[in-house]
C-alpha positions as CSV (number, residue, x, y, z in Angstrom):
1,M,-2.2,26.5,2.0
2,A,-5.4,26.4,4.0
3,N,-6.9,23.9,6.4
4,Y,-10.4,22.7,5.6
5,R,-12.6,21.0,8.1
6,A,-15.9,19.2,7.5
7,V,-18.8,20.8,9.4
8,A,-21.5,18.4,8.2
9,N,-22.0,15.1,6.4
10,G,-22.2,15.8,2.7
11,N,-20.6,15.8,-0.7
12,W,-17.1,17.1,-1.3
13,S,-18.6,19.4,-4.1
14,S,-20.9,21.2,-1.6
15,L,-19.5,24.4,0.0
16,A,-21.9,23.7,2.9
17,T,-19.6,20.7,3.8
18,W,-16.6,22.9,4.5
19,Q,-15.1,25.5,6.7
20,D,-11.8,27.2,5.8
21,D,-9.5,28.2,8.7
22,S,-8.9,31.6,7.1
23,L,-12.6,32.3,7.6
24,G,-13.0,30.7,11.0
25,Y,-15.7,28.3,12.2
26,F,-18.6,30.6,11.7
27,A,-18.9,30.9,7.9
28,N,-18.9,28.3,5.2
29,S,-16.1,28.2,2.7
30,T,-16.4,30.2,-0.5
31,V,-14.2,27.8,-2.6
32,L,-13.6,24.0,-2.5
33,P,-10.3,22.5,-1.3
34,T,-7.4,22.3,-3.8
35,S,-4.2,20.4,-4.1
36,A,-2.6,22.9,-1.7
37,D,-5.0,22.4,1.2
38,N,-5.2,20.0,4.1
39,V,-8.6,18.4,4.6
40,Y,-10.0,17.1,7.9
41,S,-13.1,14.9,8.2
42,N,-13.5,16.1,11.8
43,N,-15.9,13.3,12.7
44,F,-18.1,13.8,9.6
45,T,-18.5,11.6,6.5
46,V,-17.5,13.3,3.2
47,T,-18.5,11.7,-0.1
48,I,-16.0,12.1,-2.9
49,D,-18.0,12.9,-6.0
50,G,-16.3,13.7,-9.3
51,V,-12.7,14.6,-9.7
52,R,-11.4,16.2,-6.5
53,N,-8.0,17.4,-5.1
54,A,-6.3,18.0,-1.8
55,N,-2.8,18.1,-0.3
56,L,-3.7,15.5,2.3
57,I,-6.8,14.1,4.0
58,T,-7.1,12.8,7.5
59,N,-9.8,11.5,9.8
60,T,-8.6,13.4,12.8
61,A,-10.3,16.4,14.3
62,F,-9.1,19.8,13.1
63,T,-6.2,20.7,15.3
64,A,-4.7,23.7,13.6
65,N,-3.6,26.7,15.5
66,V,-7.0,28.5,15.3
67,T,-9.5,26.2,16.9
68,L,-12.1,28.6,18.3
69,G,-12.5,30.6,15.1
70,A,-11.8,34.2,14.0
71,M,-15.0,35.8,12.9
72,S,-14.9,38.3,15.7
73,I,-11.3,39.3,15.2
74,P,-9.9,39.5,11.6
75,L,-6.5,38.1,10.6
76,M,-4.2,40.9,11.7
77,T,-1.2,41.8,9.6
78,S,-0.1,44.6,12.0
79,D,-1.3,46.1,15.2
80,F,-3.8,48.2,13.2
81,T,-4.6,46.3,10.0
82,P,-6.9,45.3,8.6
83,S,-9.1,46.8,11.3
84,G,-9.3,47.3,15.1
85,V,-6.3,47.8,17.3
86,A,-4.1,45.2,19.0
87,S,-2.2,46.4,22.1
88,V,-0.1,45.0,25.0
89,S,1.3,46.1,28.3
90,S,4.8,45.3,27.1
91,S,6.6,43.2,24.4
92,T,10.0,41.8,23.7
93,N,9.7,41.5,19.9
94,Q,12.4,38.7,19.8
95,F,12.7,35.1,18.8
96,G,9.6,35.3,16.5
97,G,7.7,37.6,18.7
98,L,5.7,40.1,16.6
99,G,4.3,42.3,19.3
100,A,0.6,42.5,19.9
101,Y,-0.6,41.4,16.5
102,G,1.5,38.2,16.7
103,A,-1.3,36.7,18.8
104,F,-3.9,37.6,16.2
105,D,-2.2,36.5,12.9
106,R,-3.5,32.9,13.2
107,N,0.0,31.4,13.1
108,G,1.1,29.3,16.0
109,G,4.7,29.8,15.0
110,T,4.5,33.5,15.8
111,F,3.4,35.0,19.1
112,W,3.3,37.8,21.6
113,E,5.8,37.7,24.4
114,S,5.8,40.2,27.3
115,S,9.0,41.8,28.6
116,S,7.7,41.5,32.2
117,T,8.0,38.5,34.4
118,T,5.4,39.8,37.0
119,G,2.3,39.8,34.7
120,A,1.1,41.4,31.5
121,W,-2.0,41.9,29.4
122,L,-3.0,41.5,25.8
123,S,-5.9,43.5,24.3
124,Y,-7.9,43.9,21.1
125,Q,-10.1,46.9,20.4
126,F,-13.0,46.3,18.0
127,P,-14.2,49.0,15.6
128,T,-17.7,48.6,17.0
129,G,-18.9,47.0,20.2
130,K,-19.2,43.1,20.4
131,I,-20.9,40.8,23.0
132,I,-18.2,38.2,23.3
133,K,-19.4,34.8,24.5
134,K,-16.3,32.7,24.2
135,Y,-12.5,33.2,24.2
136,G,-9.5,31.0,24.1
137,F,-5.8,30.8,23.4
138,F,-3.5,28.3,21.7
139,I,-0.3,27.0,23.3
140,L,2.2,25.5,20.8
141,F,5.5,25.8,22.7
142,N,7.1,27.6,25.7
143,F,4.8,25.7,28.0
144,G,6.3,27.4,31.1
145,Q,5.4,30.9,29.7
146,S,1.7,30.1,29.1
147,P,-0.9,31.7,31.4
148,R,-1.8,30.1,34.7
149,T,-3.8,32.7,36.6
150,W,-5.7,35.5,34.8
151,T,-8.8,37.5,34.3
152,F,-10.7,38.1,31.0
153,E,-12.1,41.6,30.9
154,G,-14.2,44.0,28.9
155,S,-14.2,47.8,28.6
156,N,-15.7,50.6,26.6
157,N,-13.0,53.2,27.3
158,G,-9.8,51.2,27.7
159,T,-9.5,52.4,31.3
160,T,-12.3,50.9,33.3
161,W,-12.5,47.1,33.0
162,A,-15.2,44.6,33.9
163,V,-14.1,41.1,34.9
164,L,-15.9,38.6,32.7
165,D,-14.0,35.4,33.7
166,T,-11.4,34.4,36.3
167,Q,-9.0,31.4,36.1
168,T,-6.7,30.5,39.0
169,N,-3.9,27.9,38.8
170,F,-5.1,26.6,35.4
171,T,-2.8,24.0,33.9
172,T,-2.2,24.3,30.2
173,S,-0.9,21.8,27.7
174,T,1.3,22.3,24.7
175,N,-0.1,22.0,21.2
176,T,-3.6,22.6,22.6
177,F,-6.3,25.2,22.2
178,H,-7.9,26.1,25.6
179,Q,-11.3,27.7,25.3
180,F,-13.5,29.3,28.0
181,D,-17.3,30.0,28.0
182,I,-18.4,33.5,29.1
183,S,-22.0,33.2,27.7
184,S,-23.3,35.0,30.7
185,N,-21.9,38.2,29.3
186,V,-24.7,40.3,27.8
187,T,-22.8,43.6,27.6
188,S,-21.3,45.0,24.4
189,Y,-17.7,46.1,24.8
190,L,-15.2,47.8,22.4
191,Y,-12.2,46.5,24.3
192,Y,-11.4,43.0,25.5
193,R,-8.2,41.7,27.1
194,I,-6.6,38.8,28.9
195,N,-4.8,40.1,32.0
196,V,-2.3,37.5,33.2
197,T,-0.9,37.7,36.7
198,A,1.0,34.3,36.8
199,V,2.4,31.9,34.3
200,Q,3.0,28.1,34.5
201,N,6.7,28.6,35.7
202,V,7.4,31.5,38.1
203,A,9.6,34.3,36.8
204,Q,8.9,33.6,33.1
205,R,7.5,36.1,30.6
206,V,4.0,35.7,29.3
207,T,3.7,34.1,25.9
208,I,0.5,33.7,23.8
209,P,0.7,32.5,20.2
210,S,-3.0,32.9,19.4
211,L,-5.9,34.6,21.2
212,E,-9.4,34.2,19.8
213,M,-12.8,35.6,20.7
214,S,-16.3,34.6,19.5
215,E,-19.8,36.1,19.7
216,I,-21.4,32.7,19.6
217,T,-21.1,29.6,21.8
218,T,-22.0,26.8,19.4
219,L,-18.8,26.0,17.5
220,Y,-18.3,23.7,14.5
221,G,-14.8,22.9,15.5
222,V,-15.3,20.3,18.3
223,V,-12.1,18.3,18.7
224,V,-13.4,14.8,18.0
225,A,-11.5,12.4,15.9
226,G,-13.4,10.2,13.5
227,G,-15.5,10.3,10.4
228,G,-13.8,9.8,7.0
229,F,-14.1,9.9,3.3
230,T,-16.1,7.6,1.0
231,F,-16.5,7.4,-2.7
232,A,-19.5,7.9,-5.0
233,N,-19.4,6.1,-8.3
234,G,-16.8,7.7,-10.5
235,G,-15.2,9.4,-7.6
236,D,-11.5,10.3,-8.2
237,L,-9.4,11.9,-5.5
238,T,-5.8,13.0,-5.8
239,C,-3.6,13.9,-2.8
240,A,-0.4,15.8,-3.5
241,A,1.4,15.2,-0.2
242,T,4.0,12.4,0.1
243,N,1.9,10.9,2.8
244,G,-1.5,11.9,1.5
245,V,-3.9,9.8,3.7
246,I,-3.3,10.1,7.4
247,N,-4.9,8.3,10.4
248,R,-3.4,10.1,13.4
249,D,-5.8,9.5,16.3
250,A,-8.6,7.0,15.5
251,S,-8.3,3.3,16.3
252,G,-10.3,1.0,13.9
253,V,-11.6,4.1,12.0
254,Y,-10.8,4.4,8.3
255,V,-9.8,7.5,6.5
256,V,-11.0,6.3,3.1
257,T,-13.7,3.8,2.4
258,F,-14.3,2.0,-1.0
259,D,-17.8,0.6,-0.7
260,L,-19.5,0.4,-4.1
261,P,-21.4,-2.4,-5.9
262,S,-20.3,-3.7,-9.3
263,P,-20.0,-2.2,-12.0
264,S,-19.3,1.0,-10.1
265,S,-15.6,2.1,-9.7
266,A,-13.6,4.7,-7.8
267,T,-10.0,5.9,-7.8
268,L,-7.6,7.2,-5.1
269,R,-4.3,8.7,-6.3
270,A,-2.4,9.0,-3.0
271,S,0.5,7.5,-1.2
272,T,0.1,6.7,2.4
273,N,1.7,5.1,5.5
274,T,-0.2,3.9,8.5
275,T,0.8,6.5,11.1
276,P,2.7,5.3,14.2
277,G,1.3,5.3,17.6
278,V,-2.2,4.2,16.7
279,T,-3.1,0.7,17.7
280,N,-5.4,-0.8,15.0
281,G,-4.8,2.3,12.9
282,R,-6.1,1.6,9.4
283,N,-6.2,4.0,6.5
284,I,-8.2,2.4,3.6
285,L,-11.2,0.1,3.8
286,V,-12.2,-1.9,0.8
287,Q,-15.4,-3.9,0.6
288,N,-18.4,-4.8,-1.7
289,T,-18.0,-5.8,-5.3
290,G,-16.9,-2.8,-7.3
291,T,-13.6,-1.9,-9.0
292,F,-11.3,0.2,-6.9
293,N,-8.1,1.8,-8.2
294,M,-5.2,3.0,-6.1
295,V,-2.2,4.8,-7.5
296,G,0.6,5.4,-5.0
297,D,3.0,3.7,-2.6
298,Y,1.6,2.1,0.5
299,G,3.5,1.2,3.7
300,I,3.5,0.9,7.4
301,Q,5.8,3.0,9.6
302,N,7.9,1.5,12.3
303,N,6.2,1.7,15.7
304,N,5.3,-0.6,18.5
305,S,1.6,-0.5,17.9
306,S,-0.2,-3.6,16.8
307,G,-3.1,-4.4,14.5
308,R,-2.2,-1.8,11.9
309,A,-3.0,-2.0,8.2
310,T,-2.7,0.5,5.4
311,I,-5.2,-1.3,3.2
312,W,-7.9,-3.5,4.9
313,V,-10.1,-5.7,2.7
314,N,-13.1,-6.6,4.8
315,S,-15.7,-8.4,2.7
316,G,-17.3,-8.9,-0.7
317,S,-15.5,-9.7,-3.9
318,P,-14.0,-6.4,-5.1
319,T,-11.4,-6.0,-7.8
320,I,-8.5,-3.9,-6.5
321,N,-6.0,-2.4,-8.9
322,I,-2.9,-1.0,-7.3
323,I,-0.1,0.8,-9.1
324,G,2.7,1.4,-6.7
325,D,5.0,-0.3,-4.2
326,I,3.9,-2.1,-1.0
327,T,6.4,-2.0,1.8
328,N,6.5,-2.5,5.6
329,S,8.9,-0.8,7.9
330,Q,7.6,-2.5,11.1
331,T,10.2,-3.8,13.5
332,Q,8.4,-4.4,16.7
333,A,4.7,-5.0,17.1
334,A,2.8,-8.0,15.8
335,N,-0.2,-8.1,13.5
336,C,0.8,-5.4,11.1
337,A,0.4,-6.0,7.4
338,T,0.4,-3.2,4.8
339,L,-2.3,-5.0,2.7
340,W,-4.4,-7.2,5.0
341,V,-7.1,-9.3,3.4
342,F,-9.4,-10.1,6.3
343,G,-12.6,-11.3,4.5
344,G,-14.2,-11.7,1.2
345,T,-12.8,-13.2,-2.0
346,P,-11.1,-10.2,-3.7
347,T,-9.1,-10.1,-6.9
348,I,-6.0,-7.9,-6.4
349,N,-3.8,-6.7,-9.3
350,I,-0.6,-5.0,-8.3
351,T,1.9,-3.3,-10.6
352,G,4.8,-2.6,-8.3
353,N,7.3,-4.2,-5.8
354,V,6.4,-5.9,-2.5
355,S,8.6,-6.2,0.5
356,G,8.2,-7.3,4.1
357,G,9.3,-5.5,7.3
358,S,12.0,-6.1,9.7
359,T,10.1,-7.9,12.4
360,N,12.0,-10.9,13.6
361,S,9.2,-13.2,14.6
362,I,7.4,-16.3,13.3
363,N,4.0,-14.7,13.9
364,P,2.3,-15.0,10.5
365,I,0.7,-11.6,10.5
366,N,3.9,-9.7,11.5
367,G,5.5,-7.2,9.2
368,N,4.1,-8.6,6.0
369,G,3.7,-6.6,2.9
370,I,0.6,-8.7,2.1
371,Y,-1.2,-11.0,4.4
372,S,-4.4,-12.9,3.4
373,G,-6.5,-15.0,5.7
374,V,-9.0,-15.9,3.0
375,A,-8.7,-17.4,-0.5
376,S,-7.7,-14.4,-2.6
377,T,-6.5,-14.1,-6.2
378,I,-3.4,-11.9,-6.3
379,N,-1.7,-10.9,-9.5
380,I,1.6,-9.1,-9.2
381,T,3.9,-7.6,-11.8
382,G,7.0,-6.6,-9.9
383,N,9.7,-8.1,-7.6
384,I,9.3,-9.6,-4.2
385,T,12.1,-9.0,-1.7
386,V,12.6,-9.6,2.0
387,N,13.9,-7.6,4.9
388,S,13.4,-9.8,7.9
389,A,9.8,-10.8,7.7
390,V,7.7,-12.8,5.2
391,S,6.8,-10.4,2.3
392,I,3.7,-12.3,1.2
393,W,1.8,-14.7,3.5
394,L,-1.2,-16.4,2.0
395,N,-2.8,-18.5,4.8
396,A,-6.0,-19.9,3.2
397,G,-5.3,-21.0,-0.3
398,G,-6.2,-19.0,-3.4
399,N,-3.9,-18.1,-6.2
400,L,-0.8,-15.9,-6.5
401,N,0.5,-15.2,-10.0
402,L,3.9,-13.4,-10.1
403,I,5.5,-11.8,-13.2
404,G,8.8,-10.8,-11.7
405,N,11.6,-12.0,-9.4
406,A,11.2,-13.5,-5.9
407,T,14.3,-13.5,-3.7
408,G,14.5,-15.0,-0.2
409,G,16.0,-13.2,2.8
410,N,18.3,-14.1,5.7
411,S,15.8,-15.9,7.8
412,F,12.4,-15.5,6.1
413,V,11.0,-16.5,2.8
414,A,9.7,-14.0,0.3
415,I,6.4,-16.0,-0.2
416,N,4.8,-18.3,2.3
417,S,1.6,-19.8,1.0
418,S,-1.0,-22.5,0.9
419,A,-2.1,-21.0,-2.4
420,T,-1.3,-22.1,-5.9
421,I,1.7,-20.0,-7.0
422,D,2.7,-19.3,-10.6
423,L,6.2,-17.9,-11.0
424,L,7.3,-16.2,-14.2
425,G,10.7,-14.7,-13.4
426,I,13.9,-15.6,-11.5
427,T,13.3,-17.3,-8.2
428,T,16.4,-17.1,-6.0
429,S,16.9,-18.5,-2.5
430,G,18.2,-16.3,0.3
431,I,21.2,-16.4,2.4
432,G,19.6,-18.6,5.0
433,V,16.2,-19.7,3.6
434,Q,14.3,-20.5,0.4
435,A,12.5,-17.9,-1.6
436,V,9.1,-19.7,-1.8
437,N,7.5,-22.1,0.7
438,A,4.2,-23.4,-0.7
439,S,2.1,-26.4,-1.4
440,F,1.9,-26.1,-5.2
441,V,4.2,-24.1,-7.4
442,K,4.2,-23.7,-11.2
443,V,7.6,-22.6,-12.4
444,R,7.7,-20.7,-15.6
445,G,11.0,-18.9,-15.1
446,N,14.6,-19.7,-14.1
447,V,15.3,-21.0,-10.6
448,V,18.6,-20.3,-8.7
449,N,19.5,-22.3,-5.6
450,T,22.2,-20.3,-3.7
451,N,24.0,-21.0,-0.5
452,T,22.9,-24.7,-0.7
453,F,19.3,-23.7,0.0
454,A,16.5,-24.6,-2.4
455,A,14.8,-21.6,-3.9
456,I,11.5,-23.5,-3.9
457,Y,10.2,-25.7,-1.1
458,A,7.0,-27.4,-2.1
459,P,5.6,-31.0,-2.3
460,R,4.4,-30.4,-5.8
461,V,6.3,-28.4,-8.4
462,V,5.4,-28.2,-12.1
463,I,8.0,-27.0,-14.5
464,D,6.8,-25.3,-17.7
465,N,8.6,-26.0,-21.0
466,N,9.7,-22.4,-21.1
467,V,12.0,-22.8,-18.2
468,T,15.6,-22.4,-19.4
469,S,17.5,-23.5,-16.4
470,W,17.5,-24.7,-12.8
471,Q,20.8,-23.8,-11.1
472,F,22.3,-25.2,-7.9
473,K,25.3,-24.6,-5.7
474,D,27.4,-27.7,-4.8
475,S,27.9,-28.8,-1.2
476,T,30.9,-26.5,-0.9
477,N,28.8,-23.5,-1.9
478,T,31.4,-22.5,-4.4
479,I,30.7,-24.3,-7.6
480,T,27.6,-23.5,-9.6
481,R,26.0,-26.5,-11.3
482,T,23.2,-26.3,-13.8
483,L,21.1,-29.5,-13.4
484,Y,18.5,-28.6,-15.9
485,T,18.7,-26.8,-19.2
486,A,15.9,-26.7,-21.8
487,G,16.6,-29.0,-24.8
488,V,18.8,-31.3,-22.9
489,A,16.4,-33.6,-21.0
490,L,18.4,-35.6,-18.5
491,G,18.0,-39.4,-18.9
492,N,16.4,-39.2,-22.4
493,P,17.9,-39.7,-25.9
494,A,18.7,-36.8,-28.0
495,T,15.7,-35.5,-29.9
496,N,17.0,-36.7,-33.3
497,N,17.5,-40.2,-32.0
498,V,14.0,-40.9,-30.6
499,R,12.3,-43.9,-32.2
500,L,9.4,-43.3,-34.6
501,G,6.1,-42.8,-32.8
502,T,7.7,-42.6,-29.3
503,T,7.5,-39.4,-27.1
504,Y,9.6,-38.3,-24.1
505,G,9.6,-35.5,-21.6
506,P,7.1,-34.3,-18.9
507,S,5.1,-32.4,-21.5
508,L,5.8,-34.8,-24.4
509,E,7.9,-32.2,-26.0
510,L,10.7,-34.6,-27.2
511,T,9.9,-36.5,-30.4
512,G,11.8,-37.7,-33.4
513,T,12.5,-40.5,-36.0
514,L,14.9,-43.4,-35.7
515,I,18.0,-43.1,-37.9
516,V,18.0,-46.7,-39.3
517,P,21.3,-48.4,-40.4
518,S,21.5,-50.4,-43.6
519,P,18.7,-53.1,-43.7
520,S,21.2,-55.9,-43.9
521,N,22.5,-55.0,-40.5
522,V,19.3,-54.6,-38.6
523,L,17.8,-57.8,-37.2
524,Q,15.3,-58.6,-34.5
525,G,17.0,-58.3,-31.0
526,V,19.9,-56.2,-32.2
527,G,20.5,-53.0,-30.2
528,T,20.4,-49.7,-32.2
529,D,21.3,-46.3,-30.6
530,A,21.1,-47.9,-27.1
531,T,17.6,-49.1,-27.8
532,V,16.3,-52.6,-28.6
533,G,13.3,-53.3,-30.8
534,T,12.0,-54.9,-34.0
535,L,12.9,-53.5,-37.5
536,L,10.1,-51.8,-39.3
537,M,10.4,-51.9,-43.1
538,T,8.0,-50.9,-45.9
539,P,6.8,-53.2,-48.7
540,A,9.1,-51.3,-51.0
541,D,12.0,-52.3,-48.8
542,F,11.0,-56.0,-49.1
543,W,10.5,-55.8,-52.9
544,N,13.8,-54.1,-53.5
545,Y,15.6,-56.7,-51.4
546,L,14.0,-59.5,-53.2
547,I,14.8,-58.0,-56.6
548,S,18.4,-57.5,-55.5
549,S,18.7,-61.2,-54.6
550,G,17.7,-62.5,-58.1
551,F,21.2,-63.6,-59.1
552,T,20.7,-67.1,-57.5
553,A,19.2,-69.6,-59.8
554,N,15.8,-70.9,-58.9
555,S,15.6,-68.4,-56.0
556,I,12.4,-66.4,-55.2
557,G,13.9,-63.5,-56.9
558,D,14.8,-65.5,-60.0
559,R,11.3,-67.0,-60.1
560,L,9.7,-63.6,-59.7
561,Q,11.7,-62.2,-62.4
562,N,10.4,-64.9,-64.7
563,A,6.9,-65.1,-63.3
564,S,5.3,-63.7,-66.4
565,T,6.9,-66.4,-68.5
566,V,5.8,-69.2,-66.2
567,A,2.3,-67.9,-66.1
568,T,2.2,-67.7,-69.9
569,T,3.2,-71.3,-70.5
570,G,0.8,-72.6,-67.9
571,G,3.6,-73.9,-65.6
572,Q,3.9,-73.5,-61.9
573,I,6.6,-73.0,-59.4
574,A,7.1,-76.2,-57.5
575,S,10.1,-75.2,-55.3
576,Y,12.6,-72.5,-54.8
577,N,15.9,-71.8,-53.1
578,I,16.6,-69.1,-50.6
């Protein structure tokens, strides 16, 4: 694994953009970063063009063990290889100490440690003379054993030494590379050494993990956080690390920026957590109108630093497609949402689960998985659960369409919204609160009210005809009562008993035809199947009735039966009997 640092603004595909720590700061890389490498923006902007890979990317300055560079001294694998000679006044060779070359192997975990507590020196002999202009050493641990007072010296015979720099009572810091300018040196020397006469803590041995020397004074590796990575059209970056996008040092500075107009698109395949300890730390910025794809899990780590967001939507109307879970582990600071929609009118499609953090506060932007302060359209295929903060808070309207289950928590709802919410799945209230608190909810799945709490709290609720049940607990919280089941509409007649031409149900889904008793038993004003109305009969019904009554002499039926005879003889019917 190598560490790559940007040394100029440019494309990822350009070797001129990169320095590889195995080469030092003074030569461009010979190959591009791979999935095994860590990549630092180092206060430059790198454009991701084409399909690229890294282990992780970060917008911090490059802070690996070798900070000055190693073009003057090669990476040593022994005191004599590959070239030159590393030597010391004394060495313990214990606890990871490798002797002299341990300070020249570019590994902060190894070191040179003297066996003397009264001072010691560390030297490197070049094969040919060098005019060294800068030197420095890295301190990773054993702060008390780092140099405090020393001279940096040059020699051409290893016996007579010229003092090139003197430092007295210098205070060092752990995990820091300290570098010193000796650009006034104009003499070429074969030997250079640091001659330490005092360490930070009296009576400690001298320890130096890395010593570097350089023939130039202008260095690429200035320790300045910032910069970042942006996408060109069709850019596709994959980071192999579990936490592949890291913002360690920069407040309000983004590691990755999606900023492309439609119909352009870009893809980031990386999981990331907003790193703790960075107020307003934000990893991914999305704006403009393009289509941006993210494949990975996105979260916020627990830390008392406010204003953090892993994904920040700033403006425009982008389409954001996320495949992965959105979580929030925040327990302390306010104003921390994993996906924070600050501006614009985005459409966000999420395939994955969403959960809030553990922040016990009523602050709306506090531990949310998703917070939107503008009218967004959010489509989620996954489940919404709660720790101790609202998982999704939509504060300015819009639309939320959920295909999955929503479950309330102990004190906070899963979804709090002024948006229109469409629920297809099981919506279940929590132990101490509802699952959904909204102004308008469309229910297309089952609803379960547990612990005497309503699963849905809204002034307007529309129930789709695909809903199969709405289940409640009774006042004792022990008996489950199903108050709605599809096909049995409360207060309406059974489907097969509905009068002809009459419809029932909120969506007019209940229709049917009256089962009529025998005609002789149905009269006006007589109740039938708990309904009252007027009998409807066809002409055939009347005709058949009249024919059936033709037994009575001189009745209408009798006359009708003999109507043809009467008509033939020229007679007429003067009267009849009913």
